[in-house]
N, C-alpha and C positions, 0 to 999 in steps of 0.2 A: 392534468395539472401536475407539474413536477413537485417533488418533495420540498424543494426550496420554496415554491410559491405557497404550498400548504403551511409550511413552518412560518413563513413571513406573515400570512394571514392570521395564524393562531397567536403569534407573539408580537405582532405589530412591527416587525423588522422590515425595513425597506429592501435591503440586500444582505444576504448572509456573508459572513467573513470566514476565512480559512480556520481561525481558531474555533469558531462555533461549529463548523463542519467537523473539525478534529475531535472536539469534546463530545458532541451530540450524535455523530454518525460513525466516524471511523473507530474510535476507541470501543464503543459498545459492540461493534462487529469483530473485535479482536480481543476477546476475553480469555479464551482457552490458552493456558501457558504453553502448550506444545505448538499451537498454531502461531503464537507470537514468536516462539523460538525458531520456527520454520521461516517466518518472515525475516527475522534477523539474519538467519543463515543465508537467505537469498540476497539480502542487502550486502552482507560481507562478500559473498561469492561474486556478485556483480561488481562491487568496487575493486575487488582483487583481479577480476577478469580483464578489466580495461587496460591497466598497465602491462599485464602479461601479454595480451594480444598486440598492443601497440609496439612491444619490443620484438615481435616476430618480424623477421626481415622481409618476407615477401607476401605472405598470406594474411596480413593483418586486417585488411578491409573485409574480405568475406567472413573471417572469423568474428569480427566485431558485430556482424549482423546477428550473431547468436546471443548477443548481450541481453536482449529482452527475455529470452528463454532462461538463461542462467540466472538472471535477476528475479524473475517472477515465478518460476516453476515451483520452488519450495513453498511460497505463500499460497499458490493455487492448490497445491497438494493439501496444505493445512486446511483451507476452506472446504475442499472436497471431502476430506476425511473427518474433520473435527467441528467445523463451524459452518455448516451448510445454511444457505439462505436461498430458498427456492424462488422467492420473489425477485431478488436482484441477481441471482446466479453466483457462481464461484469467482468469475473474473470481474471484480468490482470496478476496475478501470474501464470496462466496457459500458458502464452505466452512462446515461445521458442526463441525469439530474444534477450532476456536479461536474466541475471542470476535471478532465481526466488527469491532468498533472497534479491535482491536489492529492490523489491517492498515492502517487509516487513520493511526493514531499512528505505526506503524513506517515508513510512507511518508514522513511529515513528519520523523521522526528521521533516516531515511536521507538525505533532502535536506539537512537541517542538517549532518549529519556530513560529507557530501561537500563541502559548501560550506566548511566549516571545516577540512577535511583530516584529520578524525578516523578515517574509515573508508578503508582502502586499496581502490583500485579493483579490480574483478574478484574 
């Protein structure tokens, strides 16, 4: 049974929302300040990488294939070194209990909230 189903049974929720996932799952797995900083670094690197690669005259398509590595590598390093979770592994987006794209959106939301002071550190 997936975590969503267990949570739904415990709390009477029919279907979880992204906000619930973000507060109850994503943020608790991202408490270490250096890990959060590495995730933010990956977000910035990924967002900067796309226009730079698209401006390349010939080799932009193969270079764009490196985007997932540029975007995710710092966060993976943070989980590997600072916030390991043996149960779910370091690559959170490989989990099957939540939609994969929620992890990407949550990472960008966390970055935005940290920059604007909306999410308390730790």
